[in-house]
C-alpha positions in Angstrom: -34.3 5.2 -7.2 -32.5 4.2 -10.7 -31.2 0.7 -11.0 -27.9 -0.1 -11.9 -27.8 -2.5 -14.8 -24.7 -4.2 -15.4 -22.8 -4.7 -18.7 -20.3 -6.9 -19.9 -17.8 -3.9 -19.3 -15.5 -3.3 -16.3 -12.8 -0.4 -15.9 -9.9 -1.1 -13.8 -11.5 -4.2 -12.2 -15.0 -2.5 -11.4 -18.0 -3.3 -13.4 -19.5 -0.5 -15.8 -23.3 -0.1 -15.2 -25.8 0.5 -17.8 -26.3 4.1 -16.4 -22.6 4.6 -16.6 -22.5 3.3 -20.2 -25.1 5.6 -21.3 -23.4 8.5 -19.7 -20.2 7.8 -21.8 -22.2 7.6 -24.9 -23.8 10.7 -24.3 -20.4 12.6 -23.6 -19.1 11.2 -26.7 -22.0 12.6 -28.8 -22.2 15.9 -27.0 -18.4 16.5 -26.9 -17.1 15.3 -30.2 -14.9 18.2 -30.7 -12.9 17.5 -27.7 -9.7 15.6 -28.1 -9.5 11.8 -26.8 -7.5 12.7 -23.7 -9.9 15.6 -22.9 -12.9 13.4 -23.3 -11.2 10.8 -21.0 -10.7 13.6 -18.5 -14.4 14.5 -18.5 -15.5 10.9 -18.2 -13.3 10.6 -15.1 -14.6 13.6 -13.7 -18.1 12.7 -13.9 -17.8 9.2 -12.9 -15.1 10.1 -10.1 -12.5 7.6 -11.6 -9.7 8.8 -9.5 -6.9 7.1 -7.8 -6.4 7.2 -4.1 -4.3 10.4 -4.5 -7.4 12.2 -6.2 -5.8 12.3 -9.6 -7.8 10.9 -12.6 -7.3 8.0 -14.2 -6.9 9.5 -17.5 -4.4 7.0 -19.3 -6.8 3.9 -18.3 -10.0 5.7 -19.2 -8.8 6.7 -22.7 -8.0 3.1 -23.2 -11.5 2.1 -22.1 -13.0 4.6 -24.4 -11.0 3.1 -27.2 -12.2 -0.4 -26.5 -15.8 0.9 -26.6 -15.2 2.5 -29.9 -13.8 -0.9 -31.2 -16.9 -2.5 -29.8 -19.1 0.0 -31.8 -20.6 1.7 -28.7 -19.3 4.9 -29.2 -17.5 7.2 -31.8 -14.4 9.1 -30.8 -12.9 11.9 -32.5 -9.7 11.2 -34.7 -6.3 10.7 -33.2 -4.3 13.9 -33.0 -1.0 13.3 -34.8 0.9 15.3 -32.2 -0.4 13.0 -29.5 1.5 9.9 -30.8 4.3 9.5 -28.4 5.4 6.2 -28.6 7.4 6.2 -31.5 11.3 5.7 -31.3 11.8 8.9 -33.4 10.2 10.9 -30.6 13.3 9.7 -28.2 16.4 11.1 -29.1 19.6 9.2 -28.9 22.2 11.0 -26.8 25.7 10.5 -25.6 24.4 9.8 -22.0 22.6 6.8 -23.4 25.4 5.4 -25.2 27.4 2.0 -24.1 29.7 2.2 -21.1 33.0 0.4 -20.0 32.5 -3.3 -19.5 31.7 -4.3 -15.8 32.3 -8.0 -14.9 32.9 -9.7 -11.8 31.2 -10.6 -8.4 28.8 -8.0 -6.8 30.7 -7.9 -3.7 33.4 -6.1 -5.9 31.0 -3.4 -6.6 29.1 -2.9 -3.3 26.9 -1.3 -2.1 24.2 -1.9 -4.7 21.6 1.0 -4.8 18.2 1.7 -6.2 17.8 5.5 -7.1 14.2 6.9 -7.9 13.9 8.6 -11.6 12.6 11.8 -10.7 14.2 14.8 -12.8 13.6 15.6 -16.4 17.0 14.6 -17.2 16.7 11.1 -15.3 13.4 10.6 -17.0 15.0 11.0 -20.5 17.7 8.9 -19.7 15.6 6.0 -18.3 13.4 6.1 -21.5 16.4 6.0 -23.7 18.0 3.1 -22.1 14.7 1.5 -22.4 14.3 2.5 -26.1 18.0 1.1 -26.8 18.5 -1.8 -24.8 15.3 -3.4 -23.8 13.7 -6.1 -26.3 10.3 -4.2 -25.7 11.6 -0.7 -26.2 10.2 2.2 -24.4 6.3 2.3 -23.9 4.1 4.9 -21.8 3.1 2.9 -18.9 -0.5 1.9 -18.2 -1.8 3.9 -15.0 0.2 4.4 -11.9 4.2 3.8 -12.1 7.6 4.1 -10.3 10.9 4.0 -11.9 14.3 3.3 -10.6 18.1 3.2 -11.7 20.2 0.3 -10.5 23.5 1.6 -9.3 26.9 0.2 -8.0 29.2 2.4 -5.9 32.3 0.7 -6.4 35.0 1.3 -7.8 33.0 4.4 -9.0 29.3 5.3 -8.9 27.6 4.2 -12.3 24.2 3.1 -13.4 23.9 -0.8 -14.2 20.3 -1.0 -15.0 16.9 0.3 -14.6 13.6 -0.8 -13.2 9.8 0.0 -13.7 6.7 -0.8 -11.5 3.3 0.0 -12.7 -0.4 -1.1 -12.4 -1.2 -4.7 -12.4 -2.8 -6.9 -15.1 -6.7 -6.7 -14.8 -7.2 -10.3 -15.1 -4.8 -13.3 -15.1 -6.4 -16.7 -14.2 -3.3 -18.1 -12.4 -2.9 -15.1 -10.4 -6.5 -15.4 -9.3 -6.2 -18.9 -8.3 -3.1 -18.4 -6.2 -4.6 -15.7 -4.6 -8.0 -17.3 -4.0 -10.1 -14.0 -4.1 -13.6 -13.7 -5.3 -14.8 -11.1 -7.7 -15.7 -8.5 -4.7 -12.2 -8.9 -3.1 -10.5 -8.9 -6.6 -12.4 -5.5 -7.2 -11.2 -4.0 -3.8 -7.7 -5.1 -3.7 -6.4 -5.2 -7.4 -4.5 -1.9 -6.8 -2.4 -3.6 -4.1 -1.0 -5.7 -6.8 1.9 -3.9 -8.6 3.7 -5.2 -11.8 7.4 -5.2 -12.5 6.7 -4.2 -16.1 10.5 -3.4 -17.0 13.7 -4.7 -15.9 17.2 -4.0 -17.5 20.7 -4.8 -16.9 22.6 -2.8 -19.2 24.3 -5.1 -22.0 27.9 -4.2 -21.2 27.2 -5.1 -17.5 28.2 -8.9 -16.3 28.0 -8.6 -12.7 27.2 -12.0 -10.9 24.1 -12.1 -8.9 23.3 -8.4 -9.7 19.7 -9.0 -11.3 18.3 -11.0 -8.2 20.0 -8.7 -5.8 18.4 -5.7 -7.5 15.0 -7.3 -7.3 15.5 -8.2 -3.8 16.4 -4.6 -3.1 13.4 -3.3 -5.1 11.0 -5.4 -3.0 12.2 -4.1 0.3 11.8 -0.4 -0.9 9.0 -0.3 -3.2 6.1 -0.6 -0.8 6.9 2.5 1.2 7.6 4.4 -2.1 4.3 3.1 -3.5 2.3 4.0 -0.7 4.0 7.6 -0.4 3.1 8.2 -4.0 -0.4 6.4 -4.5 -1.5 5.9 -0.9 -1.9 2.2 -1.4 0.3 -0.2 0.5 1.0 -2.9 -2.2 0.8 -6.6 -1.0 1.9 -8.4 -4.0 4.4 -8.2 -7.1 3.7 -9.8 -10.3 5.8 -9.8 -13.5 5.6 -11.6 -17.3 8.7 -13.2 -18.5 8.8 -14.0 -22.1 9.9 -17.9 -22.3 11.1 -17.4 -25.8 13.9 -15.0 -24.4 14.4 -15.5 -21.0 14.1 -18.4 -18.2 13.3 -16.1 -15.4 16.3 -17.3 -13.3 16.9 -13.9 -11.7 13.5 -14.1 -10.3 13.6 -17.3 -8.9 16.8 -16.6 -7.2 15.2 -13.8 -5.8 12.2 -15.6 -4.2 9.6 -15.2 -6.9 7.2 -18.0 -7.4 6.4 -19.0 -11.1 2.8 -19.8 -11.6 2.3 -20.8 -15.2 1.6 -19.0 -18.1 -0.6 -16.6 -19.6 -3.4 -17.0 -22.3 -1.2 -14.6 -24.3 -4.0 -11.7 -24.5 -3.5 -8.3 -23.9 -5.4 -5.7 -21.6 -7.8 -4.6 -24.3 -8.3 -8.1 -26.1 -12.1 -8.4 -25.0 -12.9 -10.5 -28.1 -10.3 -13.1 -27.3 -8.5 -12.5 -30.7 -5.2 -13.1 -29.6 -5.7 -16.1 -27.2 -2.4 -17.8 -27.2 -0.5 -15.6 -29.4 2.4 -14.8 -27.1 2.0 -16.5 -23.7 4.2 -15.3 -21.0 5.5 -17.0 -17.7 4.0 -15.3 -14.5 5.9 -14.9 -11.4 4.8 -13.6 -8.2 6.2 -12.1 -5.1 4.1 -11.7 -1.7 5.3 -8.6 0.2 3.8 -9.7 3.5 3.5 -13.2 4.9 -0.5 -12.7 5.1 -0.5 -11.2 1.5 -3.1 -13.8 0.4 -5.3 -13.6 3.1 -5.2 -9.6 3.2 -6.1 -9.8 -0.4 -9.3 -11.7 -0.1 -10.6 -9.6 2.7 -14.0 -8.2 1.7 -14.4 -5.7 4.6 -12.8 -2.3 5.2 -9.3 -2.1 5.6 
């Protein structure tokens, strides 16, 4: 029986063994003619790095392969220019994404408030354009699983007033780990039951009191069923990161989220800790179950 030698690397919270790393190195050597995405697909297929739905974790794997290359462990093919999708020029600006009429007042004058899943190609394009135009981070391809919504009001006529995105969680955040209280085995088992509110936008011409906190509360009620339907995992906890240099997080507090403290300022791929403290964010959490912490700490079968 071959021993599984551990390494200092992990993929989506799971340790990568020496045997798995050797297999990845062999793929990189033997299939150097493949593109990076095709190579990530190959790795996922051989190591069964899949979501509960059976879909390959291609996006996460490609980022992991690039981190291995940065560490000098593998050599990847050159990036293909046509694959670079996050540039602003790739998102055409259209009349549909331009500013609308000013909306001001109390939320009760615009009810009911609704969340609409982003599904059609036209909706996807508008959602991306809004983020590129009006969110300070712009549009970025999300890391891993994700769901998107438009925020809409129905009165005096139906109109979009904002947008939300929920996506895969941060792999590690010390304050979150302390709050949950899980050990490493429980963290690996339940990490995908944590979902990140990775984008939240209220359009700049909309000034409706209590809109943002009400939209967050509505999302917290709707998301668990939608996420479970899409990914066969029932979320137990929401997290988000707020830039304290720009926002106070008032709407999250008003919606019942708990402020935990700040991140170290590192990103997902900063394994060498080069960006420690570079841009710390305030962490907010929202349990989706009264027993969320206890359930996230369970190590046995669900």
